[in-house]
N, C-alpha and C positions, 0 to 999 in steps of 0.2 A: 689932770688927769690920773685916776686910779692907777696904781700898780698893777701888773697883770700877775695873776698867781698860777705858777707852773703846774700841771698835771702830771704827775708820774704814774705811769700805767705800767702793772706788772704782768709780765705774760708768764703763763703757765702752760709747760709743754705736757699734752696728757696724751700723744700718740705713743702707739707702739710699737716693736720693730717689727719690720717684716721679715717673716722668718720661715724656711719652708715648714709646713705641715702645721701651722698656726691655728688654734680654735678661729672658727667662722659660724657664720649661721647655722645652724642645724637644720639645714632643707636638702633633699637629695636633689633639687635644682642649682643651689649654690656650689660653684665650682672650690675643690681644696686649693691652699695656697701651694704653688709650687716656682722656686726659684732653680733656675737653670744658668749655667755658667755659658756666654757664649763667645768671650774672648778674655785673654786673660792677658795682663800685662808683660810678663816673661817671654809669650809666645806671641803676640800681635801690638803689642806697646798698648794697649788699654784694656780696660775692664769693662765688659756689658754682660749684662743678665736680661735672661727673659723672664718677665713677673708676670704669673696667672694667679689672679685674684676676684673675688667679686666686689661690691661694693659694700658688702655687709661684713667687710672682715675688720679685724681692728678697730681704729679709729674710722668712723666713715668717711670716705673721701666726697661724698654728694652732700654733706650738710651745709647749709639749713633746707635745700631743696629736698632731701631726704624725704619729707615729710608733707611737702606742698603738692 
């Protein structure tokens, strides 16, 4: 039986960091990116953030279904 060749796959991270006010799809119906602190470690023992953004922001969240 021939030896199996191992394939090494390289992962390239193309994601953009989510930041308040970052660039988004320039349409009036597309929401601005907004990050709002809800809980902080020093006050409630955890960090929780409310994130508002559309799927046309930064790295698309709905790919590959975005165009299907």
